[in-house]
Backbone bond lengths (Angstrom), bond angles and torsions (degrees), N, CA, C in turn:
res aa  C-N    CA-C-N  psi(-1)  N-CA   C-N-CA  omega(-1)  CA-C   N-CA-C  phi
1 M - - - 1.459 - - 1.524 108.11 -
2 S 1.320 115.06 130.58 1.458 118.77 -179.57 1.527 110.33 -76.22
3 E 1.313 114.72 167.00 1.465 120.22 -178.89 1.526 111.95 -64.62
4 Q 1.321 116.78 -35.81 1.469 120.82 179.48 1.528 110.53 -66.10
5 E 1.327 118.12 -41.61 1.462 121.06 177.71 1.519 110.80 -64.62
6 F 1.328 117.22 -37.53 1.458 121.42 178.74 1.529 110.49 -63.94
7 D 1.335 117.20 -40.44 1.466 121.20 178.40 1.525 110.95 -63.37
8 I 1.314 117.96 -38.88 1.462 121.13 179.51 1.518 110.42 -66.07
9 V 1.333 117.05 -43.01 1.467 120.59 178.60 1.522 110.26 -63.11
10 E 1.323 118.20 -43.23 1.463 121.66 178.02 1.522 111.21 -63.62
11 A 1.326 117.95 -39.18 1.460 121.40 -178.96 1.522 111.05 -65.70
12 E 1.319 118.58 -33.97 1.456 121.56 -179.73 1.520 112.53 -80.60
13 N 1.304 118.07 -19.95 1.459 122.35 -170.59 1.529 113.65 -95.84
14 W 1.308 120.09 -5.61 1.460 120.33 -173.55 1.522 113.11 -81.31
15 K 1.310 119.34 -26.18 1.462 121.25 -175.33 1.533 113.18 -65.59
16 P 1.330 119.92 -47.75 1.469 118.50 177.97 1.530 112.76 -62.06
17 K 1.334 116.37 -34.71 1.470 119.74 178.59 1.526 110.69 -63.94
18 V 1.333 116.24 -44.16 1.465 120.31 -179.90 1.529 110.20 -63.96
19 L 1.333 117.59 -41.40 1.461 121.19 179.09 1.529 111.48 -62.96
20 L 1.321 117.18 -43.64 1.468 120.25 -180.00 1.527 111.67 -66.51
21 I 1.309 117.20 -42.86 1.467 120.28 179.13 1.522 110.58 -65.71
22 G 1.335 117.19 -42.23 1.460 120.56 178.27 1.512 112.44 -63.87
23 T 1.333 116.54 -39.50 1.465 120.72 177.75 1.518 111.02 -63.93
24 A 1.330 116.36 -44.64 1.467 120.21 -179.62 1.527 110.89 -64.50
25 L 1.320 116.84 -44.35 1.469 119.73 179.26 1.520 111.35 -64.94
26 G 1.327 117.38 -40.22 1.458 120.73 177.94 1.516 112.62 -62.88
27 A 1.326 116.10 -39.30 1.465 119.92 178.60 1.522 110.95 -66.27
28 V 1.319 116.82 -42.16 1.470 120.55 179.97 1.525 110.60 -66.17
29 V 1.316 117.23 -43.46 1.469 120.57 -179.99 1.525 110.36 -66.38
30 G 1.331 117.45 -41.77 1.461 120.64 178.81 1.520 112.53 -63.90
31 M 1.326 116.72 -42.33 1.455 119.89 179.01 1.528 110.87 -67.26
32 S 1.324 116.70 -37.83 1.467 119.93 177.20 1.521 111.31 -64.73
33 A 1.330 116.83 -40.70 1.465 120.32 178.58 1.524 110.68 -64.59
34 A 1.335 117.29 -41.96 1.462 120.31 178.36 1.521 110.86 -64.44
35 Y 1.318 117.16 -39.97 1.465 120.62 178.50 1.526 110.74 -62.34
36 L 1.333 116.50 -44.82 1.467 119.68 179.62 1.520 111.54 -64.67
37 L 1.335 117.35 -37.22 1.458 121.11 177.81 1.524 110.84 -64.77
38 I 1.321 116.54 -44.04 1.466 120.75 178.32 1.516 110.55 -64.09
39 K 1.322 116.98 -43.62 1.463 121.11 -178.39 1.533 111.38 -64.92
40 S 1.331 116.57 -38.22 1.458 119.11 -177.88 1.527 112.39 -74.53
41 S 1.334 117.90 -24.79 1.460 119.63 -178.11 1.517 112.49 -85.85
42 G 1.291 117.80 -16.78 1.456 120.39 -178.35 1.518 111.05 87.43
43 D 1.310 116.48 175.95 1.460 121.41 -175.62 1.522 113.28 -91.22
44 E 1.317 118.72 -11.36 1.456 121.31 -171.75 1.522 113.92 -79.09
45 K 1.333 117.45 -42.28 1.468 120.02 -172.38 1.522 109.95 -140.00
46 P 1.324 116.46 158.10 1.472 118.43 176.22 1.524 110.64 -68.89
47 P 1.311 117.49 157.33 1.470 119.74 -178.24 1.527 111.83 -68.07
48 D 1.306 116.20 144.46 1.457 122.15 175.88 1.519 108.89 -94.51
49 I 1.312 115.82 110.84 1.461 121.08 178.11 1.522 106.96 -119.89
50 S 1.312 115.72 119.39 1.463 119.98 -178.87 1.526 110.12 -80.37
51 A 1.320 115.54 166.89 1.462 120.84 177.57 1.522 110.76 -62.60
52 G 1.315 116.89 -37.68 1.462 121.07 178.70 1.521 112.12 -63.12
53 Q 1.334 115.95 -41.35 1.457 119.61 177.53 1.525 110.77 -65.88
54 G 1.320 117.06 -37.36 1.462 120.97 178.08 1.518 111.81 -64.60
55 V 1.326 115.96 -40.71 1.465 120.26 178.24 1.524 110.16 -65.79
56 K 1.319 117.03 -43.80 1.462 120.55 178.44 1.525 110.96 -59.75
57 L 1.309 117.08 -43.34 1.455 121.28 179.19 1.527 110.83 -65.25
58 G 1.320 116.78 -41.14 1.463 120.22 178.29 1.512 112.61 -62.58
59 V 1.324 116.91 -42.45 1.469 120.99 178.16 1.525 110.17 -65.16
60 L 1.309 116.65 -39.85 1.461 120.89 178.40 1.524 111.10 -62.58
61 V 1.323 117.39 -45.79 1.466 121.56 179.32 1.533 110.46 -65.14
62 F 1.319 117.27 -41.86 1.464 120.48 177.95 1.525 111.25 -61.05
63 G 1.324 117.08 -42.49 1.463 121.06 177.48 1.519 111.88 -63.32
64 L 1.324 116.44 -40.33 1.462 120.49 177.70 1.523 110.70 -62.92
65 L 1.334 117.46 -44.70 1.462 120.92 178.79 1.526 111.43 -64.09
66 R 1.324 117.37 -38.02 1.463 120.92 177.86 1.530 110.50 -64.24
67 N 1.336 117.11 -40.67 1.455 120.54 177.54 1.520 111.93 -66.21
68 I 1.321 117.03 -38.45 1.461 120.34 177.60 1.521 110.22 -65.14
69 A 1.330 116.87 -39.11 1.470 120.57 179.87 1.524 112.30 -64.80
70 T 1.322 117.97 -29.42 1.452 120.17 -179.22 1.529 112.87 -85.42
71 L 1.318 118.67 -3.68 1.470 120.48 179.47 1.512 111.79 -63.96
72 G 1.310 118.78 -33.29 1.453 121.28 -177.04 1.517 115.07 -79.00
73 E 1.293 118.43 -5.47 1.474 121.39 -176.90 1.498 112.02 -84.86
């Protein structure tokens, strides 16, 4: 196999790897966040999260995703 053919195969093969790594990292980060939320609320009652806190968290996550999307530029 020539070097040019090898480059084409590598170029086609990177997308599934990135998706799998991103999925695994997202699952680990999400589970860690849930664990910290459970630990901080205690064992007696579910955590109290207001609508304002939910909106703040959503904006924060959206900003993080936007920054990640601009890394490739």
